[in-house]
Structures are given as C-alpha cells and as structure tokens.
Short mmCIF file of the C-alpha atoms (twelve columns), coordinates in Angstrom:
data_MODEL
# 
_entry.id   MODEL 
# 
loop_
_atom_site.group_PDB 
_atom_site.id 
_atom_site.type_symbol 
_atom_site.label_atom_id 
_atom_site.label_alt_id 
_atom_site.label_comp_id 
_atom_site.label_asym_id 
_atom_site.label_seq_id 
_atom_site.Cartn_x 
_atom_site.Cartn_y 
_atom_site.Cartn_z 
_atom_site.pdbx_PDB_model_num 
ATOM 1   C CA . MET A 1   13.300  -15.873 23.845  1 
ATOM 2   C CA . GLY A 2   13.910  -19.557 23.107  1 
ATOM 3   C CA . PRO A 3   14.148  -21.250 19.720  1 
ATOM 4   C CA . GLY A 4   10.945  -21.172 17.703  1 
ATOM 5   C CA . ALA A 5   9.386   -18.231 19.562  1 
ATOM 6   C CA . ALA A 6   7.580   -17.213 16.361  1 
ATOM 7   C CA . LEU A 7   6.017   -20.680 16.235  1 
ATOM 8   C CA . ASP A 8   4.189   -19.922 19.489  1 
ATOM 9   C CA . GLN A 9   2.313   -17.125 17.703  1 
ATOM 10  C CA . VAL A 10  0.917   -19.605 15.154  1 
ATOM 11  C CA . MET A 11  0.748   -22.769 17.278  1 
ATOM 12  C CA . SER A 12  -3.025  -23.129 16.927  1 
ATOM 13  C CA . ALA A 13  -2.560  -23.605 13.172  1 
ATOM 14  C CA . LEU A 14  0.049   -26.371 13.421  1 
ATOM 15  C CA . HIS A 15  -1.074  -29.993 13.158  1 
ATOM 16  C CA . CYS A 16  0.760   -33.285 13.507  1 
ATOM 17  C CA . PRO A 17  1.812   -34.627 10.079  1 
ATOM 18  C CA . VAL A 18  1.253   -38.204 11.276  1 
ATOM 19  C CA . CYS A 19  -2.214  -38.070 12.853  1 
ATOM 20  C CA . ALA A 20  -3.407  -34.495 12.094  1 
ATOM 21  C CA . ALA A 21  -3.965  -33.722 15.783  1 
ATOM 22  C CA . SER A 22  -3.171  -30.282 17.167  1 
ATOM 23  C CA . LEU A 23  0.370   -29.598 18.358  1 
ATOM 24  C CA . GLY A 24  1.771   -27.804 21.391  1 
ATOM 25  C CA . ARG A 25  5.034   -27.449 23.260  1 
ATOM 26  C CA . ILE A 26  5.938   -30.311 25.573  1 
ATOM 27  C CA . GLY A 27  6.515   -28.078 28.578  1 
ATOM 28  C CA . PRO A 28  6.226   -24.287 28.340  1 
ATOM 29  C CA . GLN A 29  9.826   -23.671 27.283  1 
ATOM 30  C CA . ALA A 30  10.778  -27.037 25.807  1 
ATOM 31  C CA . PRO A 31  12.061  -26.998 22.206  1 
ATOM 32  C CA . ILE A 32  9.774   -29.920 21.356  1 
ATOM 33  C CA . LEU A 33  6.292   -29.987 19.825  1 
ATOM 34  C CA . GLY A 34  3.957   -32.886 20.420  1 
ATOM 35  C CA . CYS A 35  0.406   -34.123 19.987  1 
ATOM 36  C CA . ALA A 36  -1.884  -36.125 22.276  1 
ATOM 37  C CA . ALA A 37  -0.994  -39.331 20.414  1 
ATOM 38  C CA . GLY A 38  2.628   -39.010 21.506  1 
ATOM 39  C CA . HIS A 39  4.251   -37.892 18.240  1 
ATOM 40  C CA . ARG A 40  7.162   -35.550 18.922  1 
ATOM 41  C CA . PHE A 41  8.992   -32.997 16.761  1 
ATOM 42  C CA . ASP A 42  12.138  -31.145 17.809  1 
ATOM 43  C CA . ILE A 43  12.440  -27.421 17.226  1 
ATOM 44  C CA . ALA A 44  15.859  -26.816 15.676  1 
ATOM 45  C CA . ARG A 45  18.173  -24.357 17.386  1 
ATOM 46  C CA . GLN A 46  17.751  -22.108 14.310  1 
ATOM 47  C CA . GLY A 47  14.049  -21.777 15.217  1 
ATOM 48  C CA . TYR A 48  12.231  -23.958 12.680  1 
ATOM 49  C CA . VAL A 49  10.425  -27.273 13.145  1 
ATOM 50  C CA . SER A 50  10.371  -30.209 10.735  1 
ATOM 51  C CA . LEU A 51  6.841   -31.585 10.330  1 
ATOM 52  C CA . LEU A 52  7.492   -34.316 7.784   1 
ATOM 53  C CA . SER A 53  5.388   -37.450 7.953   1 
ATOM 54  C CA . GLY A 54  8.275   -39.776 7.093   1 
ATOM 55  C CA . ARG A 55  6.733   -40.712 3.746   1 
ATOM 56  C CA . SER A 56  9.039   -39.263 1.110   1 
ATOM 57  C CA . THR A 57  7.801   -38.213 -2.341  1 
ATOM 58  C CA . GLY A 58  11.388  -38.118 -3.598  1 
ATOM 59  C CA . ARG A 59  11.297  -34.408 -4.448  1 
ATOM 60  C CA . SER A 60  14.499  -32.386 -4.515  1 
ATOM 61  C CA . SER A 61  14.781  -29.480 -2.089  1 
ATOM 62  C CA . ASP A 62  16.806  -26.287 -2.263  1 
ATOM 63  C CA . THR A 63  20.406  -26.544 -1.148  1 
ATOM 64  C CA . ALA A 64  22.236  -24.057 1.073   1 
ATOM 65  C CA . GLU A 65  23.896  -22.611 -2.048  1 
ATOM 66  C CA . MET A 66  20.529  -22.136 -3.769  1 
ATOM 67  C CA . ILE A 67  19.093  -20.333 -0.747  1 
ATOM 68  C CA . ALA A 68  22.148  -18.041 -0.565  1 
ATOM 69  C CA . ALA A 69  21.775  -17.219 -4.269  1 
ATOM 70  C CA . ARG A 70  18.062  -16.536 -3.836  1 
ATOM 71  C CA . ARG A 71  18.649  -14.231 -0.899  1 
ATOM 72  C CA . ALA A 72  21.116  -12.208 -3.005  1 
ATOM 73  C CA . ALA A 73  18.754  -12.141 -6.005  1 
ATOM 74  C CA . LEU A 74  15.753  -11.015 -3.961  1 
ATOM 75  C CA . ALA A 75  17.782  -8.076  -2.630  1 
ATOM 76  C CA . THR A 76  18.110  -6.573  -6.135  1 
ATOM 77  C CA . ALA A 77  15.844  -3.756  -7.353  1 
ATOM 78  C CA . PRO A 78  13.678  -5.880  -9.712  1 
ATOM 79  C CA . TYR A 79  12.867  -8.448  -7.055  1 
ATOM 80  C CA . ARG A 80  12.402  -5.809  -4.363  1 
ATOM 81  C CA . ALA A 81  9.754   -4.283  -6.634  1 
ATOM 82  C CA . LEU A 82  8.106   -7.679  -7.044  1 
ATOM 83  C CA . ARG A 83  8.159   -8.308  -3.283  1 
ATOM 84  C CA . THR A 84  6.511   -4.928  -2.724  1 
ATOM 85  C CA . ALA A 85  3.825   -5.659  -5.330  1 
ATOM 86  C CA . VAL A 86  3.030   -8.996  -3.684  1 
ATOM 87  C CA . ALA A 87  2.864   -7.397  -0.237  1 
ATOM 88  C CA . GLU A 88  0.570   -4.643  -1.501  1 
ATOM 89  C CA . ALA A 89  -1.757  -7.227  -3.061  1 
ATOM 90  C CA . VAL A 90  -1.887  -9.099  0.259   1 
ATOM 91  C CA . ALA A 91  -2.466  -5.899  2.268   1 
ATOM 92  C CA . GLN A 92  -5.392  -4.958  0.015   1 
ATOM 93  C CA . VAL A 93  -7.166  -8.275  0.529   1 
ATOM 94  C CA . LEU A 94  -6.426  -8.259  4.283   1 
ATOM 95  C CA . ARG A 95  -7.617  -4.717  4.914   1 
ATOM 96  C CA . GLY A 96  -9.613  -4.687  8.170   1 
ATOM 97  C CA . SER A 97  -8.635  -8.229  9.241   1 
ATOM 98  C CA . ALA A 98  -7.576  -8.719  12.862  1 
ATOM 99  C CA . ALA A 99  -4.324  -10.669 13.425  1 
ATOM 100 C CA . PRO A 100 -4.573  -12.486 10.075  1 
ATOM 101 C CA . LEU A 101 -2.458  -15.539 9.266   1 
ATOM 102 C CA . ILE A 102 -0.441  -15.623 6.025   1 
ATOM 103 C CA . VAL A 103 0.891   -19.003 4.900   1 
ATOM 104 C CA . ASP A 104 3.717   -18.922 2.358   1 
ATOM 105 C CA . ALA A 105 3.732   -22.268 0.559   1 
ATOM 106 C CA . GLY A 106 7.232   -22.791 -0.826  1 
ATOM 107 C CA . CYS A 107 8.660   -19.911 1.182   1 
ATOM 108 C CA . GLY A 108 12.323  -20.130 0.144   1 
ATOM 109 C CA . THR A 109 14.235  -17.439 2.028   1 
ATOM 110 C CA . GLY A 110 11.077  -16.044 3.631   1 
ATOM 111 C CA . ASP A 111 11.621  -12.636 2.037   1 
ATOM 112 C CA . TYR A 112 8.186   -12.456 0.378   1 
ATOM 113 C CA . LEU A 113 6.490   -13.428 3.640   1 
ATOM 114 C CA . ALA A 114 8.603   -10.959 5.633   1 
ATOM 115 C CA . THR A 115 7.739   -8.113  3.254   1 
ATOM 116 C CA . CYS A 116 4.037   -8.923  3.663   1 
ATOM 117 C CA . LEU A 117 4.390   -8.939  7.454   1 
ATOM 118 C CA . ASP A 118 6.160   -5.576  7.327   1 
ATOM 119 C CA . VAL A 119 3.311   -4.043  5.329   1 
ATOM 120 C CA . TYR A 120 0.611   -5.520  7.590   1 
ATOM 121 C CA . PRO A 121 1.898   -5.192  11.184  1 
ATOM 122 C CA . ASP A 122 -0.938  -7.191  12.793  1 
ATOM 123 C CA . ALA A 123 -0.337  -10.252 10.608  1 
ATOM 124 C CA . ARG A 124 1.346   -13.516 11.586  1 
ATOM 125 C CA . GLY A 125 3.103   -15.815 9.146   1 
ATOM 126 C CA . ILE A 126 4.026   -19.429 8.524   1 
ATOM 127 C CA . GLY A 127 6.543   -20.409 5.858   1 
ATOM 128 C CA . LEU A 128 6.391   -23.974 4.505   1 
ATOM 129 C CA . ASP A 129 9.235   -25.469 2.498   1 
ATOM 130 C CA . LEU A 130 10.771  -28.893 1.925   1 
ATOM 131 C CA . SER A 131 14.275  -27.441 2.331   1 
ATOM 132 C CA . LYS A 132 15.697  -27.192 5.846   1 
ATOM 133 C CA . TYR A 133 17.941  -24.408 4.546   1 
ATOM 134 C CA . ALA A 134 14.862  -22.475 3.440   1 
ATOM 135 C CA . ALA A 135 13.283  -23.044 6.852   1 
ATOM 136 C CA . ARG A 136 16.431  -21.760 8.578   1 
ATOM 137 C CA . ALA A 137 16.357  -18.620 6.469   1 
ATOM 138 C CA . THR A 138 12.635  -18.045 7.009   1 
ATOM 139 C CA . ALA A 139 12.927  -18.534 10.773  1 
ATOM 140 C CA . THR A 140 15.249  -15.513 10.930  1 
ATOM 141 C CA . SER A 141 13.507  -13.440 8.247   1 
ATOM 142 C CA . HIS A 142 10.959  -11.798 10.555  1 
ATOM 143 C CA . PRO A 143 9.969   -12.009 14.257  1 
ATOM 144 C CA . ARG A 144 6.400   -12.917 13.283  1 
ATOM 145 C CA . ALA A 145 7.366   -15.630 10.774  1 
ATOM 146 C CA . GLY A 146 7.233   -19.238 11.929  1 
ATOM 147 C CA . ALA A 147 9.127   -21.722 9.746   1 
ATOM 148 C CA . VAL A 148 8.134   -25.322 9.040   1 
ATOM 149 C CA . VAL A 149 9.801   -28.019 6.933   1 
ATOM 150 C CA . ALA A 150 6.925   -29.665 5.068   1 
ATOM 151 C CA . ASP A 151 6.330   -31.526 1.817   1 
ATOM 152 C CA . LEU A 152 3.834   -29.517 -0.231  1 
ATOM 153 C CA . TRP A 153 3.058   -32.610 -2.317  1 
ATOM 154 C CA . GLN A 154 1.558   -34.241 0.773   1 
ATOM 155 C CA . PRO A 155 -1.134  -32.999 3.194   1 
ATOM 156 C CA . TRP A 156 0.114   -29.814 4.812   1 
ATOM 157 C CA . PRO A 157 0.611   -29.976 8.605   1 
ATOM 158 C CA . LEU A 158 -1.895  -27.177 9.190   1 
ATOM 159 C CA . ALA A 159 -5.439  -27.015 10.531  1 
ATOM 160 C CA . ASP A 160 -8.543  -26.660 8.383   1 
ATOM 161 C CA . GLY A 161 -9.588  -23.040 7.939   1 
ATOM 162 C CA . CYS A 162 -6.623  -21.551 9.787   1 
ATOM 163 C CA . ALA A 163 -5.299  -19.081 7.206   1 
ATOM 164 C CA . ASP A 164 -6.533  -15.805 5.764   1 
ATOM 165 C CA . VAL A 165 -4.101  -15.796 2.830   1 
ATOM 166 C CA . VAL A 166 -1.929  -18.405 1.125   1 
ATOM 167 C CA . LEU A 167 1.049   -17.225 -0.929  1 
ATOM 168 C CA . ALA A 168 2.301   -19.343 -3.822  1 
ATOM 169 C CA . VAL A 169 5.260   -17.409 -5.257  1 
ATOM 170 C CA . PHE A 170 6.794   -19.303 -8.185  1 
ATOM 171 C CA . ALA A 171 5.576   -22.421 -6.363  1 
ATOM 172 C CA . PRO A 172 1.976   -22.949 -7.521  1 
ATOM 173 C CA . ARG A 173 1.116   -26.381 -6.193  1 
ATOM 174 C CA . GLY A 174 -1.109  -27.981 -3.579  1 
ATOM 175 C CA . PHE A 175 -4.157  -25.878 -4.428  1 
ATOM 176 C CA . GLU A 176 -6.485  -28.420 -2.794  1 
ATOM 177 C CA . GLU A 177 -4.519  -28.103 0.429   1 
ATOM 178 C CA . ALA A 178 -4.434  -24.307 0.094   1 
ATOM 179 C CA . ARG A 179 -8.212  -24.250 -0.141  1 
ATOM 180 C CA . ARG A 180 -8.557  -26.621 2.832   1 
ATOM 181 C CA . ILE A 181 -6.485  -24.451 5.170   1 
ATOM 182 C CA . LEU A 182 -8.067  -21.169 4.078   1 
ATOM 183 C CA . LEU A 183 -10.915 -19.647 6.031   1 
ATOM 184 C CA . PRO A 184 -14.224 -19.262 4.145   1 
ATOM 185 C CA . GLY A 185 -13.608 -16.357 1.822   1 
ATOM 186 C CA . GLY A 186 -9.852  -16.713 2.215   1 
ATOM 187 C CA . LEU A 187 -7.579  -15.742 -0.619  1 
ATOM 188 C CA . LEU A 188 -4.752  -17.302 -2.596  1 
ATOM 189 C CA . VAL A 189 -2.103  -14.963 -4.027  1 
ATOM 190 C CA . ALA A 190 -0.138  -16.770 -6.747  1 
ATOM 191 C CA . VAL A 191 2.888   -15.390 -8.593  1 
ATOM 192 C CA . THR A 192 3.704   -16.994 -11.943 1 
ATOM 193 C CA . PRO A 193 6.155   -16.069 -14.727 1 
ATOM 194 C CA . GLN A 194 4.970   -14.697 -18.050 1 
ATOM 195 C CA . ALA A 195 6.440   -16.005 -21.307 1 
ATOM 196 C CA . ASP A 196 8.914   -13.072 -21.439 1 
ATOM 197 C CA . HIS A 197 10.203  -13.534 -17.905 1 
ATOM 198 C CA . LEU A 198 14.050  -13.545 -17.993 1 
ATOM 199 C CA . ARG A 199 13.841  -14.197 -21.760 1 
ATOM 200 C CA . GLU A 200 17.337  -12.779 -22.373 1 
ATOM 201 C CA . LEU A 201 18.824  -15.445 -20.100 1 
ATOM 202 C CA . ILE A 202 16.952  -18.623 -21.024 1 
ATOM 203 C CA . GLU A 203 19.235  -19.907 -23.781 1 
ATOM 204 C CA . PRO A 204 22.562  -18.173 -22.956 1 
ATOM 205 C CA . MET A 205 22.443  -19.145 -19.271 1 
ATOM 206 C CA . GLY A 206 20.978  -22.609 -19.834 1 
ATOM 207 C CA . MET A 207 17.775  -21.907 -17.915 1 
ATOM 208 C CA . LEU A 208 14.507  -23.775 -18.106 1 
ATOM 209 C CA . GLY A 209 12.024  -21.829 -20.221 1 
ATOM 210 C CA . VAL A 210 8.442   -20.818 -19.385 1 
ATOM 211 C CA . ALA A 211 5.852   -22.979 -21.076 1 
ATOM 212 C CA . PRO A 212 3.204   -21.019 -23.040 1 
ATOM 213 C CA . GLY A 213 -0.321  -20.675 -21.674 1 
ATOM 214 C CA . LYS A 214 0.720   -20.585 -18.017 1 
ATOM 215 C CA . ARG A 215 -1.922  -18.031 -17.039 1 
ATOM 216 C CA . GLU A 216 -4.698  -20.094 -18.607 1 
ATOM 217 C CA . ARG A 217 -3.497  -23.312 -16.976 1 
ATOM 218 C CA . LEU A 218 -3.331  -21.620 -13.595 1 
ATOM 219 C CA . ALA A 219 -6.925  -20.391 -13.913 1 
ATOM 220 C CA . ALA A 220 -8.070  -23.883 -14.917 1 
ATOM 221 C CA . GLU A 221 -6.232  -25.561 -12.029 1 
ATOM 222 C CA . LEU A 222 -7.664  -23.088 -9.530  1 
ATOM 223 C CA . GLY A 223 -11.172 -23.606 -10.879 1 
ATOM 224 C CA . GLU A 224 -10.871 -27.382 -10.612 1 
ATOM 225 C CA . VAL A 225 -10.475 -27.204 -6.829  1 
ATOM 226 C CA . GLY A 226 -13.077 -24.491 -6.239  1 
ATOM 227 C CA . PHE A 227 -11.170 -21.206 -6.433  1 
ATOM 228 C CA . SER A 228 -12.519 -18.304 -8.444  1 
ATOM 229 C CA . THR A 229 -10.082 -15.747 -9.845  1 
ATOM 230 C CA . ILE A 230 -10.723 -12.215 -8.624  1 
ATOM 231 C CA . SER A 231 -7.937  -10.335 -10.381 1 
ATOM 232 C CA . THR A 232 -4.669  -10.671 -12.230 1 
ATOM 233 C CA . SER A 233 -2.097  -7.889  -12.291 1 
ATOM 234 C CA . SER A 234 1.377   -7.777  -13.793 1 
ATOM 235 C CA . VAL A 235 4.832   -6.604  -12.836 1 
ATOM 236 C CA . GLN A 236 6.947   -5.891  -15.905 1 
ATOM 237 C CA . ARG A 237 10.275  -4.084  -16.017 1 
ATOM 238 C CA . ARG A 238 13.663  -4.173  -17.748 1 
ATOM 239 C CA . ASP A 239 16.845  -3.492  -15.787 1 
ATOM 240 C CA . GLU A 240 20.577  -3.668  -16.239 1 
ATOM 241 C CA . TRP A 241 21.849  -6.670  -14.295 1 
ATOM 242 C CA . GLY A 242 25.435  -7.320  -13.291 1 
ATOM 243 C CA . ARG A 243 27.258  -10.624 -13.714 1 
ATOM 244 C CA . ASP A 244 26.617  -11.701 -10.131 1 
ATOM 245 C CA . ASP A 245 22.905  -11.015 -10.602 1 
ATOM 246 C CA . LEU A 246 22.822  -13.249 -13.677 1 
ATOM 247 C CA . VAL A 247 24.561  -16.062 -11.831 1 
ATOM 248 C CA . ASN A 248 22.328  -15.774 -8.768  1 
ATOM 249 C CA . VAL A 249 19.030  -15.839 -10.641 1 
ATOM 250 C CA . VAL A 250 20.016  -19.137 -12.271 1 
ATOM 251 C CA . ALA A 251 21.661  -20.574 -9.170  1 
ATOM 252 C CA . MET A 252 18.558  -19.964 -7.035  1 
ATOM 253 C CA . GLY A 253 16.201  -22.058 -9.159  1 
ATOM 254 C CA . PRO A 254 15.770  -25.568 -10.566 1 
ATOM 255 C CA . SER A 255 18.247  -24.896 -13.367 1 
ATOM 256 C CA . ALA A 256 20.962  -24.988 -10.690 1 
ATOM 257 C CA . PHE A 257 20.571  -28.763 -10.470 1 
ATOM 258 C CA . HIS A 258 21.862  -29.069 -14.047 1 
ATOM 259 C CA . THR A 259 24.996  -26.898 -13.968 1 
ATOM 260 C CA . ASP A 260 27.731  -25.572 -11.670 1 
ATOM 261 C CA . ALA A 261 28.850  -22.159 -10.445 1 
ATOM 262 C CA . ALA A 262 31.976  -21.994 -12.619 1 
ATOM 263 C CA . ARG A 263 29.989  -22.650 -15.771 1 
ATOM 264 C CA . LEU A 264 27.393  -20.052 -14.799 1 
ATOM 265 C CA . ARG A 265 30.078  -17.421 -14.209 1 
ATOM 266 C CA . ASP A 266 31.600  -18.162 -17.605 1 
ATOM 267 C CA . ARG A 267 28.222  -17.802 -19.319 1 
ATOM 268 C CA . ALA A 268 27.523  -14.547 -17.484 1 
ATOM 269 C CA . GLU A 269 30.887  -13.115 -18.564 1 
ATOM 270 C CA . LYS A 270 30.072  -13.848 -22.203 1 
ATOM 271 C CA . LEU A 271 26.576  -12.405 -21.948 1 
ATOM 272 C CA . CYS A 272 27.522  -9.071  -20.371 1 
ATOM 273 C CA . ASP A 273 28.566  -6.040  -22.398 1 
ATOM 274 C CA . ALA A 274 31.596  -3.803  -21.920 1 
ATOM 275 C CA . ASP A 275 29.972  -2.277  -18.834 1 
ATOM 276 C CA . ALA A 276 29.674  -5.788  -17.320 1 
ATOM 277 C CA . THR A 277 25.873  -5.592  -17.414 1 
ATOM 278 C CA . CYS A 278 23.022  -7.148  -19.360 1 
ATOM 279 C CA . ALA A 279 19.470  -5.877  -19.864 1 
ATOM 280 C CA . VAL A 280 17.017  -8.389  -18.399 1 
ATOM 281 C CA . THR A 281 13.223  -8.516  -18.434 1 
ATOM 282 C CA . LEU A 282 11.228  -9.362  -15.319 1 
ATOM 283 C CA . ALA A 283 7.619   -10.175 -16.227 1 
ATOM 284 C CA . VAL A 284 5.234   -11.928 -13.857 1 
ATOM 285 C CA . ASP A 285 1.531   -12.235 -13.081 1 
ATOM 286 C CA . ILE A 286 0.068   -11.794 -9.598  1 
ATOM 287 C CA . THR A 287 -3.225  -13.661 -9.405  1 
ATOM 288 C CA . VAL A 288 -5.650  -13.269 -6.499  1 
ATOM 289 C CA . ALA A 289 -8.236  -16.058 -6.153  1 
ATOM 290 C CA . LEU A 290 -11.125 -16.534 -3.698  1 
ATOM 291 C CA . SER A 291 -11.600 -19.873 -1.954  1 
# 
C-alpha cells in the first residue's frame, strides 16, 4: 500500500482548500491529490496530506515534542478511560449507521479517533490538525484514519454534509464548519474540561487554568450556530500520577509554549510525595449535540 492509503477511503469527503472542488489522486497510485482547477497537494511519505489554503491565521501549532508528550499522556489510565468514554458516546450515536465518517477536528495524536474506529469497525475517520507532527501521528494511528493538515480557523477542506460525527476533544472551535460538514441529523461530540480538571497542577506546574462557566458558554456557542444539546455526561476520577505523567500533561498543551522541560521536571519533583507520585483530578464533560 502506498502513502496515504487511508485517504483513499475518505477521498469523497476531501475538498480543495483553494477552490472547494472535489479532490482525487493524480493517477491511481500517485502520491498527489488534485482538483479540476489544477491545484495540487502532495501526500507526504508519512501518509498525510497538507490542505492549507496558503492564507495563514498566525496560529501556533503543536511541536514534535508536544505530540510526543501527548502520546505518552494519553497512554495513562486516566486518559485511556476518557478515550473509552468518548468512543462509547460515539458508538451510541452511530448505532446502525453504515460506513459512517468520523471527523476529529484538532486530532492531535489521533488516539481519540483511533479508539472510536476500534469500537465501531465499519467507521472511517479523518483527523484535521494544523500541526504536521499531529498529522504524522494520526496517519499511523489507525488503518482507517486519514490525516489532513488544516487550519480549523478557516473553512475546512471537506465537503458539505460528508460526516456523521465531528469530534472536538479539548479543541472546541469551528462549530459553523462542523455543522456545515455534518449530514442532516449529524452529531457533534465535544470534550471540555470542568473547573476541577487537573486542579492540583494548575498553580504548582504553571498551567493555564479553566475559566468558570465553560459548560454554559459551550451550550450558548452551539446554539448560536444551530446545534441543540442532546446530553452531557462527565468523566471524573482521581489517580496517583508519577513525575513523568505530570511533566507530560503540561508539555502536551498550550502551557508548554511558556516553559521548558527542565523547569517542568523541577516542578514535578517538588510536587510529588515520598512515593514520587501526586494525586490528580481528571474532570471533563462530554457533550453530544445535534446539528
């Protein structure tokens, strides 16, 4: 199988970021996508394709170090439980669908999308992320996961009404675009932190805190673009985390732009007890909304 084989499974959903025309391979095996207007996009040897329009919004994207930290963090028990809860929520709303398409907007490592695809074996997936390192990771996360570099603050390079489910895991943005690409009756599954999420780490580890009223703001933002909330469930647990876990959870997110690894390790050392662990709260909402 050539590079980007998973993209072939979702090709009908991909659109040119320049002219919004449909895309296809230029030649059956060529690692190039193109539209009728002549716009061309190379498939990277790692299997992802960059569908950026060339108009930058100046947003920062995850670095290779951030993606490595996220992959390690998502392998821990608390985040495995969260991944399972997200996948179960998706499987419930997809029950009975034939070959559904799941779009993960802000896919990061692709682990949430891959877990969903594991739970629903007929599903196909597309991961969108501004980071090429995230796209590389997603392209290898699952054989049914296509990976696309895209700017979620601009029109998404996807067809109208192509998706059954859109995931927004700690990346709730572009709700107008999410609604555009969803089929009638399609569903958005959004994961957002509660006020207590990682509360033990916010000040000691120099993390950005969670603003109050996040659930209410999410509901209002969804309503503004025509979504109606169906349900909100929670995942709440408290676990003993090791020093590496503390470092990784900070290093995988936006707080990583404001510190360095040595400083994070020093803070983690001070925070841990004699057993080199620290009790940490994971508390998030999983919101399902109908388009």
